[in-house]
PyMOL Python script that loads the backbone (N, CA, C, O; Angstrom):
from pymol import cmd

cmd.read_pdbstr("""\
ATOM      1  N   MET A   1     107.276  73.742 -65.683  1.00  0.00           N
ATOM      2  CA  MET A   1     107.256  72.308 -65.915  1.00  0.00           C
ATOM      3  C   MET A   1     108.111  72.027 -67.149  1.00  0.00           C
ATOM      4  O   MET A   1     108.007  72.698 -68.176  1.00  0.00           O
ATOM      5  N   VAL A   2     108.945  71.024 -67.007  1.00  0.00           N
ATOM      6  CA  VAL A   2     109.842  70.664 -68.097  1.00  0.00           C
ATOM      7  C   VAL A   2     109.402  69.321 -68.656  1.00  0.00           C
ATOM      8  O   VAL A   2     109.229  68.354 -67.915  1.00  0.00           O
ATOM      9  N   ILE A   3     109.225  69.271 -69.950  1.00  0.00           N
ATOM     10  CA  ILE A   3     108.861  68.023 -70.608  1.00  0.00           C
ATOM     11  C   ILE A   3     110.101  67.507 -71.318  1.00  0.00           C
ATOM     12  O   ILE A   3     110.688  68.187 -72.159  1.00  0.00           O
ATOM     13  N   LYS A   4     110.479  66.308 -70.965  1.00  0.00           N
ATOM     14  CA  LYS A   4     111.670  65.727 -71.584  1.00  0.00           C
ATOM     15  C   LYS A   4     111.226  64.809 -72.708  1.00  0.00           C
ATOM     16  O   LYS A   4     110.369  63.945 -72.523  1.00  0.00           O
ATOM     17  N   ALA A   5     111.809  65.004 -73.850  1.00  0.00           N
ATOM     18  CA  ALA A   5     111.503  64.162 -75.002  1.00  0.00           C
ATOM     19  C   ALA A   5     112.438  62.957 -74.999  1.00  0.00           C
ATOM     20  O   ALA A   5     113.653  63.095 -74.855  1.00  0.00           O
ATOM     21  N   THR A   6     111.867  61.815 -75.155  1.00  0.00           N
ATOM     22  CA  THR A   6     112.673  60.605 -75.235  1.00  0.00           C
ATOM     23  C   THR A   6     112.899  60.295 -76.709  1.00  0.00           C
ATOM     24  O   THR A   6     111.944  60.154 -77.473  1.00  0.00           O
ATOM     25  N   PRO A   7     114.142  60.192 -77.097  1.00  0.00           N
ATOM     26  CA  PRO A   7     114.383  59.904 -78.512  1.00  0.00           C
ATOM     27  C   PRO A   7     113.855  58.517 -78.881  1.00  0.00           C
ATOM     28  O   PRO A   7     113.925  57.578 -78.088  1.00  0.00           O
ATOM     29  N   ILE A   8     113.336  58.414 -80.076  1.00  0.00           N
ATOM     30  CA  ILE A   8     112.804  57.136 -80.535  1.00  0.00           C
ATOM     31  C   ILE A   8     113.394  56.873 -81.922  1.00  0.00           C
ATOM     32  O   ILE A   8     113.491  57.772 -82.757  1.00  0.00           O
ATOM     33  N   THR A   9     113.776  55.646 -82.134  1.00  0.00           N
ATOM     34  CA  THR A   9     114.360  55.311 -83.435  1.00  0.00           C
ATOM     35  C   THR A   9     113.248  55.065 -84.439  1.00  0.00           C
ATOM     36  O   THR A   9     112.095  54.840 -84.071  1.00  0.00           O
ATOM     37  N   LEU A  10     113.610  55.111 -85.693  1.00  0.00           N
ATOM     38  CA  LEU A  10     112.651  54.850 -86.752  1.00  0.00           C
ATOM     39  C   LEU A  10     112.083  53.435 -86.608  1.00  0.00           C
ATOM     40  O   LEU A  10     110.896  53.215 -86.852  1.00  0.00           O
ATOM     41  N   GLU A  11     112.910  52.495 -86.220  1.00  0.00           N
ATOM     42  CA  GLU A  11     112.469  51.103 -86.035  1.00  0.00           C
ATOM     43  C   GLU A  11     111.439  51.017 -84.906  1.00  0.00           C
ATOM     44  O   GLU A  11     110.441  50.308 -85.039  1.00  0.00           O
ATOM     45  N   GLN A  12     111.665  51.723 -83.804  1.00  0.00           N
ATOM     46  CA  GLN A  12     110.707  51.723 -82.703  1.00  0.00           C
ATOM     47  C   GLN A  12     109.381  52.350 -83.135  1.00  0.00           C
ATOM     48  O   GLN A  12     108.307  51.874 -82.768  1.00  0.00           O
ATOM     49  N   LEU A  13     109.475  53.429 -83.922  1.00  0.00           N
ATOM     50  CA  LEU A  13     108.277  54.087 -84.413  1.00  0.00           C
ATOM     51  C   LEU A  13     107.486  53.147 -85.311  1.00  0.00           C
ATOM     52  O   LEU A  13     106.263  53.064 -85.198  1.00  0.00           O
ATOM     53  N   LYS A  14     108.169  52.441 -86.199  1.00  0.00           N
ATOM     54  CA  LYS A  14     107.496  51.486 -87.079  1.00  0.00           C
ATOM     55  C   LYS A  14     106.827  50.391 -86.266  1.00  0.00           C
ATOM     56  O   LYS A  14     105.697  50.000 -86.557  1.00  0.00           O
ATOM     57  N   ARG A  15     107.523  49.892 -85.244  1.00  0.00           N
ATOM     58  CA  ARG A  15     106.970  48.835 -84.392  1.00  0.00           C
ATOM     59  C   ARG A  15     105.707  49.317 -83.683  1.00  0.00           C
ATOM     60  O   ARG A  15     104.719  48.588 -83.595  1.00  0.00           O
ATOM     61  N   LYS A  16     105.748  50.556 -83.178  1.00  0.00           N
ATOM     62  CA  LYS A  16     104.568  51.111 -82.501  1.00  0.00           C
ATOM     63  C   LYS A  16     103.411  51.278 -83.478  1.00  0.00           C
ATOM     64  O   LYS A  16     102.263  51.023 -83.115  1.00  0.00           O
ATOM     65  N   GLU A  17     103.683  51.697 -84.696  1.00  0.00           N
ATOM     66  CA  GLU A  17     102.629  51.834 -85.704  1.00  0.00           C
ATOM     67  C   GLU A  17     102.028  50.476 -86.042  1.00  0.00           C
ATOM     68  O   GLU A  17     100.815  50.356 -86.211  1.00  0.00           O
ATOM     69  N   ILE A  18     102.874  49.452 -86.141  1.00  0.00           N
ATOM     70  CA  ILE A  18     102.388  48.100 -86.422  1.00  0.00           C
ATOM     71  C   ILE A  18     101.528  47.599 -85.278  1.00  0.00           C
ATOM     72  O   ILE A  18     100.471  47.011 -85.508  1.00  0.00           O
ATOM     73  N   GLU A  19     101.971  47.825 -84.036  1.00  0.00           N
ATOM     74  CA  GLU A  19     101.187  47.407 -82.870  1.00  0.00           C
ATOM     75  C   GLU A  19      99.828  48.104 -82.847  1.00  0.00           C
ATOM     76  O   GLU A  19      98.809  47.479 -82.552  1.00  0.00           O
ATOM     77  N   ALA A  20      99.816  49.395 -83.157  1.00  0.00           N
ATOM     78  CA  ALA A  20      98.558  50.146 -83.169  1.00  0.00           C
ATOM     79  C   ALA A  20      97.625  49.599 -84.247  1.00  0.00           C
ATOM     80  O   ALA A  20      96.423  49.457 -84.022  1.00  0.00           O
ATOM     81  N   ALA A  21      98.185  49.292 -85.418  1.00  0.00           N
ATOM     82  CA  ALA A  21      97.366  48.738 -86.495  1.00  0.00           C
ATOM     83  C   ALA A  21      96.809  47.372 -86.109  1.00  0.00           C
ATOM     84  O   ALA A  21      95.652  47.066 -86.398  1.00  0.00           O
ATOM     85  N   GLN A  22      97.632  46.551 -85.455  1.00  0.00           N
ATOM     86  CA  GLN A  22      97.171  45.229 -85.032  1.00  0.00           C
ATOM     87  C   GLN A  22      96.059  45.349 -83.995  1.00  0.00           C
ATOM     88  O   GLN A  22      95.085  44.598 -84.041  1.00  0.00           O
ATOM     89  N   LEU A  23      96.197  46.284 -83.066  1.00  0.00           N
ATOM     90  CA  LEU A  23      95.146  46.490 -82.063  1.00  0.00           C
ATOM     91  C   LEU A  23      93.859  46.954 -82.726  1.00  0.00           C
ATOM     92  O   LEU A  23      92.769  46.538 -82.335  1.00  0.00           O
ATOM     93  N   GLU A  24      93.986  47.818 -83.730  1.00  0.00           N
ATOM     94  CA  GLU A  24      92.800  48.298 -84.435  1.00  0.00           C
ATOM     95  C   GLU A  24      92.107  47.155 -85.164  1.00  0.00           C
ATOM     96  O   GLU A  24      90.883  47.033 -85.115  1.00  0.00           O
ATOM     97  N   VAL A  25      92.886  46.324 -85.836  1.00  0.00           N
ATOM     98  CA  VAL A  25      92.318  45.174 -86.557  1.00  0.00           C
ATOM     99  C   VAL A  25      91.678  44.217 -85.567  1.00  0.00           C
ATOM    100  O   VAL A  25      90.605  43.676 -85.833  1.00  0.00           O
ATOM    101  N   SER A  26      92.326  44.001 -84.427  1.00  0.00           N
ATOM    102  CA  SER A  26      91.779  43.117 -83.401  1.00  0.00           C
ATOM    103  C   SER A  26      90.452  43.668 -82.902  1.00  0.00           C
ATOM    104  O   SER A  26      89.495  42.917 -82.711  1.00  0.00           O
ATOM    105  N   GLY A  27      90.392  44.967 -82.693  1.00  0.00           N
ATOM    106  CA  GLY A  27      89.154  45.598 -82.242  1.00  0.00           C
ATOM    107  C   GLY A  27      88.057  45.457 -83.277  1.00  0.00           C
ATOM    108  O   GLY A  27      86.902  45.210 -82.930  1.00  0.00           O
ATOM    109  N   LEU A  28      88.409  45.614 -84.550  1.00  0.00           N
ATOM    110  CA  LEU A  28      87.407  45.454 -85.609  1.00  0.00           C
ATOM    111  C   LEU A  28      86.919  44.015 -85.670  1.00  0.00           C
ATOM    112  O   LEU A  28      85.733  43.760 -85.881  1.00  0.00           O
ATOM    113  N   GLY A  29      87.836  43.081 -85.484  1.00  0.00           N
ATOM    114  CA  GLY A  29      87.454  41.670 -85.488  1.00  0.00           C
ATOM    115  C   GLY A  29      86.487  41.356 -84.362  1.00  0.00           C
ATOM    116  O   GLY A  29      85.514  40.625 -84.545  1.00  0.00           O
ATOM    117  N   GLU A  30      86.767  41.918 -83.194  1.00  0.00           N
ATOM    118  CA  GLU A  30      85.883  41.706 -82.041  1.00  0.00           C
ATOM    119  C   GLU A  30      84.517  42.341 -82.306  1.00  0.00           C
ATOM    120  O   GLU A  30      83.485  41.769 -81.956  1.00  0.00           O
ATOM    121  N   ALA A  31      84.514  43.514 -82.918  1.00  0.00           N
ATOM    122  CA  ALA A  31      83.243  44.181 -83.223  1.00  0.00           C
ATOM    123  C   ALA A  31      82.431  43.340 -84.207  1.00  0.00           C
ATOM    124  O   ALA A  31      81.215  43.211 -84.068  1.00  0.00           O
ATOM    125  N   ARG A  32      83.110  42.773 -85.199  1.00  0.00           N
ATOM    126  CA  ARG A  32      82.403  41.924 -86.162  1.00  0.00           C
ATOM    127  C   ARG A  32      81.847  40.686 -85.470  1.00  0.00           C
ATOM    128  O   ARG A  32      80.741  40.239 -85.773  1.00  0.00           O
ATOM    129  N   GLU A  33      82.623  40.136 -84.540  1.00  0.00           N
ATOM    130  CA  GLU A  33      82.175  38.938 -83.823  1.00  0.00           C
ATOM    131  C   GLU A  33      80.940  39.248 -82.985  1.00  0.00           C
ATOM    132  O   GLU A  33      79.988  38.468 -82.964  1.00  0.00           O
ATOM    133  N   VAL A  34      80.954  40.368 -82.305  1.00  0.00           N
ATOM    134  CA  VAL A  34      79.804  40.786 -81.497  1.00  0.00           C
ATOM    135  C   VAL A  34      78.599  41.010 -82.400  1.00  0.00           C
ATOM    136  O   VAL A  34      77.482  40.613 -82.069  1.00  0.00           O
ATOM    137  N   SER A  35      78.835  41.656 -83.553  1.00  0.00           N
ATOM    138  CA  SER A  35      77.749  41.903 -84.498  1.00  0.00           C
ATOM    139  C   SER A  35      77.171  40.590 -85.010  1.00  0.00           C
ATOM    140  O   SER A  35      75.954  40.454 -85.132  1.00  0.00           O
ATOM    141  N   ALA A  36      78.036  39.623 -85.311  1.00  0.00           N
ATOM    142  CA  ALA A  36      77.563  38.320 -85.792  1.00  0.00           C
ATOM    143  C   ALA A  36      76.741  37.618 -84.719  1.00  0.00           C
ATOM    144  O   ALA A  36      75.729  36.987 -85.023  1.00  0.00           O
ATOM    145  N   ARG A  37      77.174  37.726 -83.470  1.00  0.00           N
ATOM    146  CA  ARG A  37      76.397  37.116 -82.380  1.00  0.00           C
ATOM    147  C   ARG A  37      75.043  37.798 -82.236  1.00  0.00           C
ATOM    148  O   ARG A  37      74.044  37.137 -81.956  1.00  0.00           O
ATOM    149  N   ALA A  38      75.000  39.106 -82.423  1.00  0.00           N
ATOM    150  CA  ALA A  38      73.730  39.828 -82.334  1.00  0.00           C
ATOM    151  C   ALA A  38      72.790  39.393 -83.457  1.00  0.00           C
ATOM    152  O   ALA A  38      71.593  39.213 -83.234  1.00  0.00           O
ATOM    153  N   VAL A  39      73.330  39.226 -84.654  1.00  0.00           N
ATOM    154  CA  VAL A  39      72.513  38.761 -85.774  1.00  0.00           C
ATOM    155  C   VAL A  39      71.974  37.371 -85.483  1.00  0.00           C
ATOM    156  O   VAL A  39      70.800  37.096 -85.727  1.00  0.00           O
ATOM    157  N   GLU A  40      72.818  36.498 -84.966  1.00  0.00           N
ATOM    158  CA  GLU A  40      72.385  35.140 -84.625  1.00  0.00           C
ATOM    159  C   GLU A  40      71.306  35.171 -83.549  1.00  0.00           C
ATOM    160  O   GLU A  40      70.339  34.412 -83.615  1.00  0.00           O
ATOM    161  N   ALA A  41      71.469  36.049 -82.555  1.00  0.00           N
ATOM    162  CA  ALA A  41      70.464  36.155 -81.493  1.00  0.00           C
ATOM    163  C   ALA A  41      69.123  36.615 -82.060  1.00  0.00           C
ATOM    164  O   ALA A  41      68.071  36.122 -81.652  1.00  0.00           O
ATOM    165  N   ARG A  42      69.162  37.563 -83.005  1.00  0.00           N
ATOM    166  CA  ARG A  42      67.910  38.005 -83.621  1.00  0.00           C
ATOM    167  C   ARG A  42      67.278  36.880 -84.433  1.00  0.00           C
ATOM    168  O   ARG A  42      66.054  36.749 -84.467  1.00  0.00           O
ATOM    169  N   ALA A  43      68.107  36.070 -85.086  1.00  0.00           N
ATOM    170  CA  ALA A  43      67.577  34.938 -85.857  1.00  0.00           C
ATOM    171  C   ALA A  43      66.925  33.918 -84.928  1.00  0.00           C
ATOM    172  O   ALA A  43      65.862  33.382 -85.239  1.00  0.00           O
ATOM    173  N   VAL A  44      67.557  33.652 -83.797  1.00  0.00           N
ATOM    174  CA  VAL A  44      66.985  32.720 -82.819  1.00  0.00           C
ATOM    175  C   VAL A  44      65.660  33.262 -82.308  1.00  0.00           C
ATOM    176  O   VAL A  44      64.690  32.517 -82.167  1.00  0.00           O
ATOM    177  N   GLU A  45      65.623  34.561 -82.031  1.00  0.00           N
ATOM    178  CA  GLU A  45      64.380  35.181 -81.548  1.00  0.00           C
ATOM    179  C   GLU A  45      63.282  35.079 -82.611  1.00  0.00           C
ATOM    180  O   GLU A  45      62.126  34.806 -82.290  1.00  0.00           O
ATOM    181  N   ALA A  46      63.648  35.300 -83.873  1.00  0.00           N
ATOM    182  CA  ALA A  46      62.658  35.203 -84.950  1.00  0.00           C
ATOM    183  C   ALA A  46      62.120  33.779 -85.063  1.00  0.00           C
ATOM    184  O   ALA A  46      60.927  33.578 -85.295  1.00  0.00           O
ATOM    185  N   ARG A  47      63.007  32.784 -84.896  1.00  0.00           N
ATOM    186  CA  ARG A  47      62.541  31.390 -84.950  1.00  0.00           C
ATOM    187  C   ARG A  47      61.612  31.097 -83.777  1.00  0.00           C
ATOM    188  O   ARG A  47      60.637  30.361 -83.934  1.00  0.00           O
ATOM    189  N   ALA A  48      61.897  31.658 -82.611  1.00  0.00           N
ATOM    190  CA  ALA A  48      61.033  31.455 -81.440  1.00  0.00           C
ATOM    191  C   ALA A  48      59.663  32.079 -81.682  1.00  0.00           C
ATOM    192  O   ALA A  48      58.639  31.491 -81.334  1.00  0.00           O
ATOM    193  N   VAL A  49      59.644  33.268 -82.276  1.00  0.00           N
ATOM    194  CA  VAL A  49      58.368  33.925 -82.583  1.00  0.00           C
ATOM    195  C   VAL A  49      57.583  33.072 -83.574  1.00  0.00           C
ATOM    196  O   VAL A  49      56.375  32.889 -83.420  1.00  0.00           O
ATOM    197  N   ALA A  50      58.266  32.553 -84.588  1.00  0.00           N
ATOM    198  CA  ALA A  50      57.592  31.703 -85.579  1.00  0.00           C
ATOM    199  C   ALA A  50      57.048  30.443 -84.922  1.00  0.00           C
ATOM    200  O   ALA A  50      55.942  30.006 -85.244  1.00  0.00           O
ATOM    201  N   ALA A  51      57.808  29.855 -84.008  1.00  0.00           N
ATOM    202  CA  ALA A  51      57.351  28.647 -83.312  1.00  0.00           C
ATOM    203  C   ALA A  51      56.117  28.946 -82.461  1.00  0.00           C
ATOM    204  O   ALA A  51      55.188  28.140 -82.408  1.00  0.00           O
ATOM    205  N   ARG A  52      56.107  30.107 -81.793  1.00  0.00           N
ATOM    206  CA  ARG A  52      54.928  30.478 -80.999  1.00  0.00           C
ATOM    207  C   ARG A  52      53.716  30.687 -81.900  1.00  0.00           C
ATOM    208  O   ARG A  52      52.598  30.339 -81.520  1.00  0.00           O
ATOM    209  N   ALA A  53      53.923  31.248 -83.081  1.00  0.00           N
ATOM    210  CA  ALA A  53      52.816  31.452 -84.025  1.00  0.00           C
ATOM    211  C   ALA A  53      52.254  30.113 -84.486  1.00  0.00           C
ATOM    212  O   ALA A  53      51.039  29.944 -84.591  1.00  0.00           O
ATOM    213  N   VAL A  54      53.137  29.172 -84.756  1.00  0.00           N
ATOM    214  CA  VAL A  54      52.684  27.827 -85.159  1.00  0.00           C
ATOM    215  C   VAL A  54      51.901  27.183 -84.029  1.00  0.00           C
ATOM    216  O   VAL A  54      50.860  26.568 -84.262  1.00  0.00           O
ATOM    217  N   ALA A  55      52.397  27.320 -82.803  1.00  0.00           N
ATOM    218  CA  ALA A  55      51.703  26.748 -81.647  1.00  0.00           C
ATOM    219  C   ALA A  55      50.324  27.400 -81.475  1.00  0.00           C
ATOM    220  O   ALA A  55      49.348  26.717 -81.163  1.00  0.00           O
ATOM    221  N   ALA A  56      50.249  28.709 -81.677  1.00  0.00           N
ATOM    222  CA  ALA A  56      48.962  29.407 -81.547  1.00  0.00           C
ATOM    223  C   ALA A  56      47.982  28.927 -82.617  1.00  0.00           C
ATOM    224  O   ALA A  56      46.799  28.735 -82.338  1.00  0.00           O
ATOM    225  N   ARG A  57      48.476  28.733 -83.842  1.00  0.00           N
ATOM    226  CA  ARG A  57      47.590  28.225 -84.895  1.00  0.00           C
ATOM    227  C   ARG A  57      47.124  26.814 -84.581  1.00  0.00           C
ATOM    228  O   ARG A  57      45.988  26.456 -84.892  1.00  0.00           O
ATOM    229  N   ALA A  58      47.979  26.011 -83.970  1.00  0.00           N
ATOM    230  CA  ALA A  58      47.591  24.649 -83.604  1.00  0.00           C
ATOM    231  C   ALA A  58      46.499  24.685 -82.531  1.00  0.00           C
ATOM    232  O   ALA A  58      45.546  23.908 -82.586  1.00  0.00           O
ATOM    233  N   VAL A  59      46.641  25.579 -81.569  1.00  0.00           N
ATOM    234  CA  VAL A  59      45.623  25.727 -80.524  1.00  0.00           C
ATOM    235  C   VAL A  59      44.299  26.151 -81.152  1.00  0.00           C
ATOM    236  O   VAL A  59      43.239  25.632 -80.802  1.00  0.00           O
ATOM    237  N   GLU A  60      44.372  27.105 -82.087  1.00  0.00           N
ATOM    238  CA  GLU A  60      43.148  27.550 -82.770  1.00  0.00           C
ATOM    239  C   GLU A  60      42.510  26.398 -83.557  1.00  0.00           C
ATOM    240  O   GLU A  60      41.288  26.247 -83.572  1.00  0.00           O
ATOM    241  N   ALA A  61      43.345  25.598 -84.202  1.00  0.00           N
ATOM    242  CA  ALA A  61      42.816  24.472 -84.983  1.00  0.00           C
ATOM    243  C   ALA A  61      42.147  23.452 -84.072  1.00  0.00           C
ATOM    244  O   ALA A  61      41.086  22.924 -84.407  1.00  0.00           O
ATOM    245  N   ARG A  62      42.755  23.172 -82.927  1.00  0.00           N
ATOM    246  CA  ARG A  62      42.153  22.231 -81.973  1.00  0.00           C
ATOM    247  C   ARG A  62      40.836  22.780 -81.431  1.00  0.00           C
ATOM    248  O   ARG A  62      39.871  22.035 -81.264  1.00  0.00           O
ATOM    249  N   ALA A  63      40.799  24.077 -81.158  1.00  0.00           N
ATOM    250  CA  ALA A  63      39.575  24.693 -80.658  1.00  0.00           C
ATOM    251  C   ALA A  63      38.476  24.633 -81.714  1.00  0.00           C
ATOM    252  O   ALA A  63      37.319  24.363 -81.393  1.00  0.00           O
ATOM    253  N   ALA A  64      38.833  24.882 -82.969  1.00  0.00           N
ATOM    254  CA  ALA A  64      37.852  24.810 -84.057  1.00  0.00           C
ATOM    255  C   ALA A  64      37.364  23.381 -84.231  1.00  0.00           C
ATOM    256  O   ALA A  64      36.178  23.162 -84.475  1.00  0.00           O
ATOM    257  N   ALA A  65      38.251  22.413 -84.110  1.00  0.00           N
ATOM    258  CA  ALA A  65      37.861  21.007 -84.246  1.00  0.00           C
ATOM    259  C   ALA A  65      36.947  20.584 -83.092  1.00  0.00           C
ATOM    260  O   ALA A  65      36.028  19.786 -83.279  1.00  0.00           O
ATOM    261  N   ALA A  66      37.209  21.130 -81.892  1.00  0.00           N
ATOM    262  CA  ALA A  66      36.383  20.788 -80.738  1.00  0.00           C
ATOM    263  C   ALA A  66      34.982  21.389 -80.895  1.00  0.00           C
ATOM    264  O   ALA A  66      34.000  20.798 -80.445  1.00  0.00           O
ATOM    265  N   ARG A  67      34.891  22.533 -81.516  1.00  0.00           N
ATOM    266  CA  ARG A  67      33.595  23.166 -81.732  1.00  0.00           C
ATOM    267  C   ARG A  67      32.791  22.446 -82.802  1.00  0.00           C
ATOM    268  O   ARG A  67      31.560  22.483 -82.783  1.00  0.00           O
ATOM    269  N   ALA A  68      33.471  21.795 -83.729  1.00  0.00           N
ATOM    270  CA  ALA A  68      32.775  21.170 -84.870  1.00  0.00           C
ATOM    271  C   ALA A  68      32.092  19.874 -84.486  1.00  0.00           C
ATOM    272  O   ALA A  68      31.467  19.232 -85.330  1.00  0.00           O
TER     273      ALA A  68
END
""", "prot")
cmd.dss("prot")
cmd.show_as("cartoon", "prot")
cmd.util.cbc("prot")
cmd.orient("prot")
C-alpha cells in the first residue's frame, strides 16, 4: 500500500489550526449552554418542590382549622 503525502503550505496549516480552534471554542460554548440549561432546569424543579411544600402546608393548615 502506498500512501501519498499531499503537500500543504504553511498558510493552509495555519488556517486548519484556526478552524480546529474555532470548532473547539464552539464546542465549549455549546457545552456551557447545555450546562446553563441544566442548572436552570434544576432551579425550576427546586421551585416546583418548594411550591408543593407550600401547598402541603396550606392543606395541613386547613385540616387543622377544620378540626378546631
